[in-house]
C-alpha positions as CSV (number, residue, x, y, z in Angstrom):
1,M,54.4,103.0,78.8
2,T,54.1,104.8,75.3
3,P,52.0,103.9,72.9
4,E,55.0,103.5,70.5
5,R,56.7,101.4,73.3
6,W,53.7,99.3,73.6
7,A,53.7,98.9,69.9
8,E,57.3,97.3,70.0
9,V,56.5,94.8,73.0
10,K,53.3,93.5,71.0
11,A,55.4,92.9,67.8
12,V,58.1,91.1,69.7
13,V,55.7,89.2,71.8
14,A,53.6,88.3,68.8
15,G,56.5,87.1,66.8
16,A,57.8,85.1,69.9
17,M,54.3,83.3,70.4
18,E,54.4,82.1,67.0
19,S,57.7,80.9,66.9
20,P,58.7,77.3,67.5
21,F,59.6,77.0,70.8
22,A,63.2,75.8,70.3
23,D,63.6,78.9,68.4
24,R,61.9,81.5,71.2
25,E,65.0,82.1,73.2
26,R,66.8,82.9,69.8
27,Y,64.1,85.1,68.6
28,I,63.9,87.0,71.6
29,T,68.0,87.6,71.5
30,C,67.7,88.6,67.8
31,A,64.6,91.1,68.1
32,C,65.4,92.7,71.5
33,G,69.2,93.2,71.0
34,A,70.9,95.2,74.0
35,D,67.3,96.7,75.0
36,R,67.1,94.9,78.4
37,E,64.2,96.6,79.2
38,L,62.3,95.5,76.3
39,R,63.4,91.9,76.9
40,R,61.9,92.0,80.5
41,E,58.8,93.1,79.2
42,V,58.5,90.4,76.6
43,E,59.6,87.4,78.9
44,S,57.1,88.8,81.5
45,L,54.2,88.4,79.3
46,L,55.8,85.4,77.8
47,A,56.1,83.7,81.1
48,A,52.5,84.8,82.4
49,A,50.8,83.6,79.2
50,D,52.5,80.1,79.5
51,E,50.8,79.7,83.1
52,D,47.1,78.9,83.2
53,T,45.0,81.3,81.6
54,D,42.3,81.6,84.5
55,S,44.7,83.0,86.5
56,V,46.3,85.8,84.6
57,P,43.5,86.7,81.6
58,A,45.1,90.4,81.4
59,A,48.5,88.7,80.2
60,R,46.7,86.5,78.1
61,A,44.3,89.2,76.3
62,A,47.8,91.2,76.1
63,V,49.3,88.5,74.0
64,T,46.2,88.1,71.9
65,A,46.2,91.9,71.0
66,A,50.0,91.9,70.0
67,R,49.6,88.6,67.7
68,E,46.3,90.6,66.2
69,S,48.1,93.9,66.0
70,L,51.3,92.4,64.3
71,V,48.6,90.7,61.7
72,I,46.8,93.8,61.1
73,E,49.6,96.3,61.5
74,G,52.2,94.2,59.5
75,D,50.3,92.8,56.9
76,A,50.0,95.8,54.4
77,V,53.8,96.6,54.8
78,L,54.9,93.1,54.3
79,R,52.6,93.0,51.5
80,S,54.0,95.9,49.5
81,I,57.4,94.8,50.3
82,I,56.7,91.6,48.8
83,E,54.7,92.8,45.8
84,R,58.0,94.8,45.0
85,A,60.5,92.2,45.1
86,L,58.3,90.1,43.2
87,G,57.8,92.1,40.3
88,P,55.7,92.1,37.3
89,Q,55.9,88.4,37.0
90,Y,53.2,87.6,39.9
91,E,50.2,89.1,41.6
92,V,49.6,89.1,45.4
93,V,46.1,87.9,45.6
94,R,46.0,87.3,49.6
95,L,47.7,86.4,52.8
96,L,47.1,82.5,53.5
97,G,48.8,82.7,56.9
98,R,51.6,83.3,58.8
99,G,53.9,81.6,61.5
100,G,57.0,81.8,63.4
101,M,59.7,82.3,60.2
102,G,57.4,84.8,58.2
103,A,54.2,84.7,56.0
104,V,52.8,83.1,52.7
105,Y,51.0,84.8,50.5
106,L,48.9,83.5,47.3
107,A,49.7,84.7,44.2
108,R,49.1,84.1,40.6
109,D,51.9,83.4,38.3
110,R,50.8,85.9,35.2
111,A,52.9,84.2,32.5
112,L,51.7,80.3,33.3
113,D,48.2,81.3,34.8
114,R,48.6,79.2,37.7
115,L,48.4,79.9,41.8
116,V,51.3,79.6,43.8
117,A,51.9,80.0,47.3
118,V,54.9,82.9,48.2
119,K,57.0,82.2,51.8
120,V,58.4,85.3,52.6
121,L,61.0,85.5,55.6
122,R,60.0,88.2,58.2
123,P,62.3,91.2,57.8
124,D,63.2,91.2,61.4
125,L,64.4,87.3,61.0
126,A,66.1,88.2,58.1
127,E,68.7,90.3,59.7
128,A,70.1,87.1,61.5
129,A,72.4,84.9,59.5
130,E,71.2,81.9,61.1
131,S,67.8,82.4,60.3
132,R,68.7,83.2,56.4
133,E,70.7,80.1,56.3
134,R,67.7,78.5,57.5
135,F,65.5,79.8,55.3
136,R,67.9,79.3,52.0
137,R,68.6,75.5,53.0
138,E,64.9,74.8,53.2
139,A,64.5,76.4,49.6
140,R,67.6,74.5,48.4
141,I,66.7,71.0,49.6
142,A,63.0,71.6,48.6
143,A,64.3,72.5,44.7
144,Q,66.3,68.8,45.1
145,L,63.1,67.1,45.6
146,S,60.7,67.0,42.1
147,H,58.5,64.2,43.4
148,P,54.5,64.4,43.3
149,G,54.0,63.5,46.8
150,I,56.4,66.4,48.0
151,L,55.2,70.4,47.8
152,P,57.5,71.8,44.8
153,L,59.7,74.7,45.1
154,H,59.4,77.0,41.3
155,S,61.9,79.9,42.7
156,Y,63.8,81.4,45.4
157,G,65.4,85.1,45.5
158,E,66.1,87.9,47.7
159,V,65.5,91.3,47.0
160,D,66.3,94.4,49.0
161,G,66.2,92.5,52.1
162,V,63.2,90.4,51.7
163,W,64.0,86.6,51.4
164,Y,61.5,84.6,49.5
165,F,60.7,81.6,47.5
166,V,57.5,80.6,45.4
167,M,56.2,77.0,45.9
168,G,53.1,75.3,44.9
169,F,49.7,75.8,46.1
170,V,47.6,73.4,47.7
171,R,44.0,73.9,47.7
172,G,42.7,71.8,50.6
173,Q,43.8,71.2,54.4
174,S,46.2,69.9,56.5
175,L,46.0,66.3,58.0
176,A,46.3,68.1,61.2
177,E,43.0,70.5,60.5
178,R,41.2,67.4,59.2
179,L,42.0,65.0,62.1
180,R,40.5,68.1,64.3
181,L,37.4,68.2,62.6
182,E,36.9,64.6,62.2
183,G,38.5,62.9,64.8
184,T,40.0,59.7,63.4
185,L,40.1,58.7,59.7
186,P,39.0,55.5,58.3
187,A,41.5,52.8,58.0
188,G,41.5,52.9,54.5
189,D,42.3,56.5,53.9
190,V,45.3,56.2,56.7
191,R,46.8,53.4,54.7
192,R,46.4,55.4,51.5
193,I,48.0,58.3,52.8
194,L,50.9,56.7,54.4
195,I,51.2,54.9,51.5
196,E,52.0,58.1,49.8
197,L,53.6,59.7,52.6
198,A,56.3,56.6,52.6
199,D,56.6,57.1,48.7
200,A,57.7,60.5,49.1
201,L,60.1,60.2,51.7
202,E,61.7,57.0,49.7
203,W,62.4,59.5,47.0
204,A,63.6,62.4,49.9
205,H,65.7,59.3,51.3
206,R,67.1,58.5,48.0
207,H,68.7,61.8,47.6
208,G,69.8,61.9,51.1
209,V,67.3,64.4,52.9
210,I,66.4,63.6,56.4
211,H,63.1,65.4,57.0
212,R,63.2,65.4,60.8
213,D,59.2,67.4,61.3
214,I,56.9,65.0,59.9
215,K,53.6,65.9,61.5
216,P,49.8,66.0,60.8
217,A,50.2,69.9,60.3
218,N,53.2,69.3,57.7
219,V,50.9,66.6,55.9
220,L,48.4,68.5,52.9
221,L,45.5,66.7,51.5
222,D,45.0,68.3,47.8
223,D,41.4,68.5,47.2
224,E,41.5,68.6,43.5
225,S,44.4,65.8,43.2
226,G,43.2,63.8,46.0
227,R,46.8,63.3,46.9
228,T,48.9,63.6,50.1
229,I,51.8,66.0,50.1
230,L,54.5,66.2,52.5
231,A,55.5,70.1,53.2
232,D,58.2,72.1,55.2
233,F,61.8,70.9,54.9
234,G,62.4,74.0,57.5
235,I,64.5,71.7,59.6
236,S,65.7,69.0,57.2
237,K,69.3,67.6,57.1
238,L,71.3,66.3,54.3
239,K,72.5,62.8,55.8
240,G,76.1,62.7,56.4
241,T,76.7,65.9,56.3
242,I,77.6,68.3,59.6
243,D,74.6,70.3,60.6
244,S,75.5,74.3,61.7
245,L,72.1,74.7,63.2
246,T,71.9,71.5,65.5
247,V,75.5,70.9,66.2
248,T,75.4,72.0,69.7
249,G,73.2,69.2,70.7
250,A,69.6,71.5,70.6
251,V,66.0,69.4,70.1
252,W,64.3,70.5,66.8
253,G,60.8,69.0,66.0
254,S,57.4,68.2,67.2
255,P,57.5,66.6,70.5
256,Q,54.8,64.3,70.4
257,F,56.0,63.0,66.7
258,M,59.8,62.7,66.9
259,S,61.5,59.6,67.4
260,P,63.5,58.5,70.7
261,E,67.0,59.4,69.0
262,Q,65.8,62.8,67.9
263,G,64.2,63.6,71.4
264,I,67.9,63.8,72.9
265,G,69.5,65.5,70.2
266,S,71.1,63.0,68.3
267,T,73.4,64.0,65.5
268,D,73.4,60.6,63.5
269,L,69.5,60.9,62.3
270,D,68.7,58.7,59.6
271,E,65.7,57.5,57.7
272,R,64.2,55.4,60.7
273,S,63.9,58.6,62.5
274,D,61.6,59.9,60.1
275,I,59.9,56.3,59.6
276,Y,59.1,56.6,63.8
277,S,57.4,60.1,62.7
278,L,55.5,58.6,59.9
279,G,54.4,55.9,62.6
280,A,53.4,58.4,65.2
281,V,51.3,60.4,62.1
282,G,49.5,57.0,61.4
283,Y,48.7,56.3,64.8
284,T,47.1,59.6,65.7
285,A,45.0,59.3,62.9
286,L,43.9,55.9,63.5
287,A,43.5,56.2,67.2
288,G,42.7,60.2,67.3
289,R,45.4,60.7,70.1
290,E,49.1,60.9,69.5
291,P,51.0,57.8,70.4
292,F,52.0,59.3,73.9
293,A,48.9,61.5,74.7
294,G,48.6,63.2,77.9
295,V,52.4,62.8,79.0
296,S,54.0,66.3,79.5
297,S,56.7,67.7,77.4
298,E,59.4,67.3,79.9
299,E,58.7,63.6,80.7
300,L,58.1,62.7,77.1
301,V,61.5,62.7,76.1
302,F,62.4,59.8,78.7
303,R,59.1,58.2,78.4
304,R,59.6,57.5,75.1
305,L,63.1,55.9,75.6
306,S,61.8,54.0,78.3
307,H,58.3,52.8,77.1
308,D,56.2,51.5,73.8
309,P,53.2,53.4,73.1
310,V,49.7,51.9,74.2
311,P,49.1,49.0,71.2
312,L,47.0,50.4,68.7
313,Q,44.5,47.9,68.7
314,T,43.7,48.5,72.2
315,V,43.3,52.1,71.7
316,A,41.1,51.4,68.4
317,P,39.8,47.9,68.2
318,S,38.6,48.3,64.9
319,V,42.0,48.6,63.1
320,P,42.7,45.9,61.1
321,E,45.4,43.5,62.2
322,D,48.0,43.9,59.8
323,L,47.6,47.6,59.7
324,A,47.7,48.2,63.1
325,A,51.1,45.8,63.2
326,I,52.8,48.0,60.6
327,V,52.4,51.1,62.6
328,M,53.6,50.0,66.0
329,R,56.6,48.3,64.1
330,C,57.4,52.0,62.8
331,L,56.9,53.1,66.5
332,A,59.9,50.7,67.9
333,R,62.3,52.3,70.3
334,D,64.8,50.6,68.8
335,R,65.6,51.9,65.4
336,D,67.1,48.4,64.3
337,E,63.5,47.3,64.5
338,R,61.9,49.4,62.5
339,W,61.4,49.1,59.0
340,E,65.0,49.6,57.3
341,A,63.7,51.9,54.3
342,A,60.4,53.9,53.6
343,S,60.4,51.7,50.7
344,D,60.0,48.5,52.6
345,L,57.3,50.5,54.8
346,R,55.7,51.5,51.5
347,E,55.4,47.8,50.5
348,A,54.2,46.3,53.5
349,L,51.1,48.9,53.5
350,G,50.6,47.9,50.1
351,R,49.8,44.3,50.9
352,A,48.1,45.6,54.2
353,S,44.1,45.1,53.6
354,A,40.9,46.1,55.4
355,V,39.4,43.2,54.2
356,P,38.0,40.5,56.5
357,T,40.7,38.2,55.9
358,T,43.2,39.8,57.9
359,A,41.3,39.5,61.2
360,L,41.7,35.7,60.3
361,P,44.7,33.6,61.8
362,E,47.6,33.8,59.6
363,P,47.8,29.9,58.8
364,V,44.1,29.9,57.7
365,R,44.2,33.1,55.5
366,D,44.9,31.4,52.2
367,L,41.8,29.5,52.7
368,P,39.5,31.8,51.2
369,S,41.4,31.3,47.9
370,F,42.0,27.5,48.1
371,G,38.4,26.6,48.8
372,P,36.7,28.2,45.3
373,Y,39.8,26.6,43.5
374,A,39.1,23.3,44.4
375,I,35.4,23.2,43.9
376,L,36.2,24.9,40.6
377,W,38.7,21.7,40.2
378,A,36.4,19.1,40.9
379,V,33.2,20.5,38.8
380,S,35.7,20.9,36.1
381,W,36.9,17.7,35.8
382,A,33.7,15.4,36.6
383,M,32.0,17.1,34.0
384,L,34.6,16.2,31.4
385,A,34.9,12.9,32.8
386,F,30.7,12.5,32.2
387,L,30.2,14.2,29.2
388,T,33.5,13.8,27.0
389,V,34.7,10.3,27.9
390,P,32.9,7.2,26.7
391,N,34.6,4.4,28.4
392,T,34.5,3.7,32.3
393,L,38.1,3.2,32.9
394,G,38.5,6.9,31.7
395,R,35.8,8.4,33.4
396,V,37.3,7.1,37.2
397,L,40.5,8.3,35.8
398,L,39.2,11.9,35.1
399,L,37.3,11.7,38.8
400,L,40.7,10.6,40.4
401,V,42.3,13.6,39.0
402,A,38.9,15.9,39.8
403,I,39.6,14.9,43.7
404,I,43.2,15.8,44.0
405,V,42.6,19.2,44.7
406,P,39.7,18.8,47.2
407,V,41.3,15.9,48.9
408,G,44.6,18.6,49.3
409,L,42.4,20.9,50.9
410,V,41.6,18.9,53.6
411,L,44.6,17.7,54.1
412,H,45.8,21.2,54.5
413,V,43.2,22.3,56.8
414,W,44.2,18.9,58.9
415,N,48.0,20.0,59.1
416,I,47.5,23.6,59.8
417,G,44.7,23.0,62.6
418,R,41.5,25.0,63.2
419,H,43.0,27.6,65.4
420,G,39.9,27.9,67.5
421,L,37.4,27.7,64.5
422,R,34.7,25.5,64.5
423,P,34.3,22.8,61.5
424,L,31.4,24.7,60.1
425,E,33.2,27.9,60.1
426,I,36.1,26.6,58.3
427,V,34.1,25.0,55.7
428,R,32.1,28.8,55.4
429,I,35.5,30.6,55.2
430,A,37.3,28.2,52.5
431,S,34.2,28.7,50.6
432,W,34.4,32.3,50.2
433,P,34.8,33.5,46.6
434,P,38.0,34.9,45.5
435,E,38.4,38.8,46.4
436,W,38.1,39.2,42.5
437,W,35.1,37.6,42.5
438,G,31.8,39.4,40.8
439,M,29.0,37.1,39.6
440,W,26.9,34.7,41.6
441,W,27.5,33.0,44.5
442,P,25.7,31.3,47.8
443,R,24.9,34.7,49.8
444,A,25.5,32.3,53.2
445,L,29.3,31.4,51.5
446,R,29.8,35.0,50.8
447,R,32.3,37.4,53.1
448,P,30.7,39.3,56.1
449,T,31.3,42.7,54.4
450,D,30.5,41.1,50.7
451,L,28.3,44.2,49.1
452,W,26.0,41.6,47.3
453,P,23.0,42.6,49.9
454,R,23.4,45.9,49.3
455,L,23.2,45.8,45.3
456,P,20.3,46.8,43.6
457,W,18.1,44.3,42.2
458,Q,19.0,44.9,38.4
459,A,23.1,44.6,39.1
460,R,21.9,41.0,40.9
461,L,19.8,39.7,37.9
462,V,22.7,40.6,35.3
463,R,25.0,38.6,37.6
464,V,22.7,36.0,38.2
465,V,22.2,36.2,34.1
466,L,25.7,35.8,33.5
467,S,26.6,33.4,35.8
468,T,23.8,31.4,34.5
469,F,25.0,32.1,31.0
470,L,28.6,31.1,31.6
471,L,27.5,27.7,33.0
472,A,24.6,26.7,30.9
473,L,26.5,27.5,27.5
474,P,29.1,25.1,28.0
475,T,26.5,22.3,29.3
476,V,24.0,22.6,26.4
477,V,27.2,22.3,23.6
478,L,28.8,19.7,25.8
479,T,25.9,17.9,26.2
480,Q,25.1,17.9,22.1
481,Q,28.5,16.7,22.0
482,W,28.3,13.9,24.3
483,F,25.3,12.4,22.1
484,G,27.5,12.7,18.9
485,T,30.5,10.9,20.8
486,H,28.2,8.1,22.0
487,G,26.6,7.8,18.9
488,V,23.2,8.4,20.0
489,P,21.6,9.8,17.0
490,L,19.7,13.1,17.3
491,S,16.6,14.2,15.3
492,A,16.3,17.6,13.4
493,G,13.7,18.4,16.3
494,W,16.4,18.0,19.1
495,N,19.5,19.8,16.9
496,S,17.1,22.8,16.7
497,L,16.1,22.7,19.9
498,F,19.8,22.8,21.1
499,L,20.4,25.4,18.4
500,A,17.6,27.2,20.1
501,G,18.8,27.0,23.5
502,Q,21.9,28.7,22.5
503,V,20.5,31.3,20.9
504,V,18.1,32.1,23.7
505,L,21.4,32.2,26.0
506,V,23.1,34.2,23.8
507,L,20.7,36.9,22.9
508,G,18.8,37.0,26.5
509,T,22.1,37.2,28.3
510,A,23.1,40.1,25.6
511,S,19.7,42.0,26.1
512,V,20.3,41.7,30.1
513,V,23.7,43.0,29.8
514,A,22.6,45.8,27.1
515,G,19.6,47.2,29.0
516,T,21.3,47.0,32.7
517,L,24.1,49.2,31.1
518,W,21.6,51.5,29.8
519,W,20.1,51.7,33.5
520,T,23.7,52.8,35.1
521,H,24.2,55.2,31.9
522,R,20.5,56.8,33.2
523,R,21.5,57.0,36.6
524,G,24.8,59.1,35.6
525,L,27.5,56.4,35.7
526,S,30.0,56.6,32.5
527,L,30.7,53.1,30.8
528,A,33.7,52.1,32.8
529,D,31.9,52.7,36.2
530,G,28.9,51.2,35.2
531,A,30.6,47.9,34.1
532,R,32.5,47.7,37.3
533,F,29.0,48.4,39.1
534,L,27.2,45.5,37.5
535,F,30.0,42.7,37.0
536,G,33.0,43.9,39.4
537,A,34.4,42.6,42.1
538,T,31.8,42.9,45.4
539,V,34.1,43.4,48.0
540,P,34.6,46.7,49.8
541,S,37.1,49.2,48.0
542,L,37.3,52.8,46.8
543,A,36.0,52.3,43.5
544,W,32.4,51.5,45.5
545,S,32.7,55.0,47.6
546,K,32.6,57.0,44.3
547,P,29.4,59.3,44.9
548,D,28.1,58.3,42.0
549,V,28.2,54.4,42.5
550,A,27.7,54.8,46.5
551,R,24.4,56.4,45.8
552,L,23.2,53.4,43.6
553,L,23.9,51.1,46.6
554,V,21.0,49.9,48.7
555,V,21.2,51.1,52.4
556,P,21.3,48.5,54.7
557,A,18.3,48.5,57.5
558,G,19.1,50.6,60.5
559,D,21.7,52.6,58.3
560,V,21.6,56.0,56.1
561,R,23.4,56.2,53.0
562,P,26.7,58.2,53.3
563,P,26.8,61.7,52.1
564,D,28.5,62.6,49.0
565,R,31.6,63.9,50.0
566,D,31.6,67.0,48.1
567,S,27.9,68.0,48.4
568,A,27.1,70.4,51.6
569,A,23.1,69.6,50.5
570,D,23.6,65.9,50.6
571,H,25.5,66.1,54.0
572,A,22.3,68.0,55.6
573,R,20.6,65.5,54.1
574,A,22.4,62.5,55.6
575,V,22.6,64.2,58.7
576,G,18.6,64.6,59.0
577,D,18.4,60.6,58.3
578,L,21.4,59.8,60.9
579,I,19.5,62.1,64.0
580,R,17.0,59.6,64.2
581,L,19.2,56.7,65.0
582,L,21.0,58.7,67.7
583,P,20.2,57.5,71.5
584,D,17.8,59.6,73.6
585,A,20.9,61.4,75.5
586,A,22.2,62.9,72.2
587,S,18.8,63.9,70.5
588,D,19.5,68.1,71.4
589,V,22.7,68.0,69.9
590,G,21.7,65.8,66.8
591,A,19.0,68.7,66.6
592,E,21.5,71.6,66.5
593,A,23.8,69.3,64.1
594,L,20.9,69.2,61.7
595,R,20.3,73.0,62.0
596,V,24.3,73.7,61.6
597,A,24.2,71.5,58.7
598,R,21.5,73.1,56.8
599,R,23.1,76.5,57.4
600,L,26.2,75.2,55.9
601,A,24.5,73.8,52.8
602,S,22.9,77.8,52.3
603,A,26.1,79.2,52.9
604,V,27.6,77.0,50.0
605,E,25.3,77.3,47.9
606,Q,25.5,81.3,48.3
607,C,28.9,80.7,47.7
608,D,28.4,79.1,44.3
609,R,26.0,81.6,43.4
610,E,28.6,84.6,43.9
611,I,31.6,82.6,42.2
612,A,29.6,81.6,39.0
613,S,28.4,85.6,39.1
614,L,32.2,86.4,39.2
615,A,33.6,83.9,37.0
616,H,33.0,85.6,33.8
617,D,33.4,89.1,34.5
618,S,36.6,88.7,36.4
619,S,38.9,85.4,35.0
620,T,42.2,85.8,34.4
621,T,41.8,86.1,30.5
622,E,40.2,89.3,31.2
623,I,43.1,90.5,33.4
624,D,45.3,89.6,30.6
625,R,43.2,91.3,28.0
626,L,43.5,94.5,30.0
627,E,47.1,94.6,30.7
628,A,47.8,94.1,27.4
629,R,45.9,97.0,26.1
630,L,47.4,98.8,28.4
631,T,50.9,97.9,27.8
632,A,50.2,98.3,23.9
633,L,48.6,102.0,24.9
634,D,51.8,102.8,26.7
635,A,53.8,101.9,23.5
636,S,51.4,104.0,20.9
637,P,53.3,107.0,19.7
638,T,50.1,109.2,20.6
639,G,50.3,108.4,24.4
640,D,50.2,111.6,25.7
641,G,47.0,113.2,24.3
642,S,44.5,114.0,26.6
643,D,41.7,111.2,25.5
644,T,44.6,108.8,25.8
645,R,45.4,109.6,29.2
646,D,41.8,109.3,30.0
647,L,41.2,105.8,28.2
648,R,44.2,104.8,30.2
649,D,42.8,106.1,33.8
650,L,39.6,103.9,32.6
651,L,41.5,100.9,31.4
652,T,43.5,101.1,35.0
653,H,40.6,101.9,37.2
654,Q,38.6,98.9,35.1
655,L,41.6,96.6,35.7
656,D,42.3,97.2,39.4
657,L,38.4,96.4,39.8
658,V,38.7,92.9,37.7
659,R,41.7,92.1,39.6
660,R,39.2,92.7,43.0
661,M,36.9,90.6,41.8
662,H,38.9,87.9,41.0
663,A,40.7,88.2,44.3
664,R,37.3,88.1,45.7
665,G,36.5,84.8,43.8
666,E,39.6,83.2,45.5
667,G,38.7,84.1,48.6
668,L,34.9,82.7,47.9
669,A,36.7,79.4,46.5
670,H,38.3,79.1,49.8
671,R,35.5,80.0,52.0
672,R,33.8,77.3,50.2
673,A,36.3,74.7,50.5
674,K,36.6,75.7,54.3
675,L,32.8,75.3,54.8
676,L,32.9,71.9,53.0
677,H,35.6,70.6,55.1
678,L,33.6,71.9,58.3
679,T,30.3,69.9,57.0
680,R,32.6,67.1,56.6
681,G,33.8,67.2,60.2
682,L,30.0,67.8,61.4
683,W,29.1,64.4,59.6
684,A,32.0,62.3,60.9
685,Q,31.7,63.8,64.7
686,L,27.8,63.1,64.1
687,C,28.9,59.3,63.7
688,L,31.0,59.0,66.4
689,V,28.0,59.9,68.6
690,R,25.7,57.4,67.0
691,N,28.5,54.5,67.1
692,A,29.7,55.8,70.7
693,E,29.2,53.0,73.7
694,S,26.5,54.4,76.4
695,A,29.3,55.6,78.7
696,S,30.8,57.7,76.0
697,V,28.0,59.4,74.4
698,T,28.0,62.4,76.6
699,R,31.6,63.1,75.9
700,A,31.2,62.3,72.0
701,A,28.2,64.5,72.2
702,D,30.2,67.3,73.6
703,R,32.7,67.7,70.9
704,L,30.2,67.5,68.9
705,R,28.6,70.5,70.3
706,A,31.9,72.2,70.3
707,L,32.2,71.9,66.5
708,C,28.8,73.3,66.0
709,A,29.5,76.4,68.1
710,E,32.8,76.8,66.3
711,I,30.6,76.3,62.6
712,T,28.1,78.7,64.1
713,N,30.6,81.5,65.1
714,E,32.3,80.9,61.1
715,L,29.0,81.6,59.7
716,T,27.8,84.4,61.8
717,H,31.3,86.4,61.6
718,R,33.2,85.9,58.7
719,P,36.8,86.3,59.0
720,T,38.9,89.0,57.7
721,A,41.9,86.5,57.4
722,N,42.1,83.0,56.1
723,P,43.8,80.2,57.9
724,P,46.8,78.8,56.4
725,F,46.9,76.1,54.0
726,M,50.2,74.7,55.0
727,S,52.3,74.9,58.2
728,V,54.3,78.2,58.3
729,T,57.4,77.7,60.4
């Protein structure tokens, strides 16, 4: 085979390997045309590549070489084409990623000084009307959906046969990449992600758009805003319209995440198909595996129609019962049994919670709010009876009022039954404070996950003082009033003593509050965070997970302080603390993880230094200044002199240099983000090893060891091309 012919075969093979499986046949037909020999060579390599890797290493190597060849040889050509197509408005910075439909480039919008992503349809695919229509439809649908949770489209066009559209740029990672690194996500994170995705889907469905390809790879996690963003409407359809691309009954989508009706090529898909896919995403994030993991693609269609997935709580027992029930309802085989609309799903997720109340039997879940209310009611009316009412009959009547709610609580417990709980457990649950409570409460009567034991003594002190103040001041005032209403004269000394007690209570409490607020300020907390830390509710919430706040909490015995999410150095510290708690069978991989964590911290620190050194001299302001000077120089009437030409050449060279420096800064920012993602994944995998049961330690350690090898390779061999931030299909 001649080199030219081999290059042609490599190009077609690489394109076919990158194309979605459902599109592969269509792509090969389009790329090979009437050349039967070329088609035979391509199909032979693809068939070999689909077999076991060990049995056909030569074929696999050929396919890999073809793919790499296409990336290296084709990028320069495609980049020059897109630069001409975009014109002066956009400055192409670098390649973000490639896929079956084309490539995505990072670019800078010069007019608005913002980063954007430019998606380009591959020139060979642009020759097919069907590919152009699919690309155009994706742009048209995305343009209709203006929502914070949907990747925005800025512009769309075609220049000299190059089809492209400009969309928002997300600096972060896909959910698929995060799951690959971390295995599973905390229930609170999954709940938030599902709520934001359901909100975005509700908007799309309201505009008649069915996504049809919801999967972790199409869910983007924005590092800057923290938002979850839904991307890639490439195979979406408008509800109630005939889809010319799928009218033949072809199956489009991702097999592990599509609904049963989508899997058989049904043409009457509605919102509930997307809800099924969203449930599959939630199941995967909570369980660390797809709902039908291990089932072959050929069997998957029939298994999904005839079987339900393994119950989520069977696979992941730590998932809250209500959250698991919501996800499993999304995965109902009969779409009439799923959530009717994404808004219903969003509201159900909003009501779901990871607090221990959800682990209680349904009839007794209101006891934690009923019990404290009954106690407060009884104490308040009893105090009024004894301190403000002078006659016995009045006191008896108020005491009868005082016991109404406690008696109602007893009758309520009698009516609902104990549901397997011992009487003492019923009493303790009924005595839990409300979820909004932040003051003192007997430790034995607090919720199991209450953060009170982890508060430093300063935070506990101010809460005890405030609780005392709220009880003591009314008691002092009412006692003084009682003496007056009962005709007991008080001497000047006693009146002074009551007044002094009130002053001491007010000034003492104010001093403690001011002092502890100053303490939180010295520890780096804002006024709002400091007030929340000192006086806020002590049930677990996202507010307690903020790095500055979490750093002040006391670490429980036998545990370590979680790392600051945005600090690689703090992750290395946490890894060093955690490896001392690993089982003996994982001690070697723990030591390896610590070495890798320290290397990651050093690499991130180096990126920070390089970014800081480039930031001033290669800013977008400097680029705009040089461009403005060149424009003014070109417009100058003395622009033909030799000195002017030399100055123009100098400014042009300087502008090229600054642009390269700016592009390098962007590349370093991307690398820093990727290293942080790897750092978080390393910590998550190490936690899985620590928490694994004895029978699973070896398997968890092997996964951690593989991640360490991947990170070592990343640190040793810096990649020449960056992975995509989004699905490129």
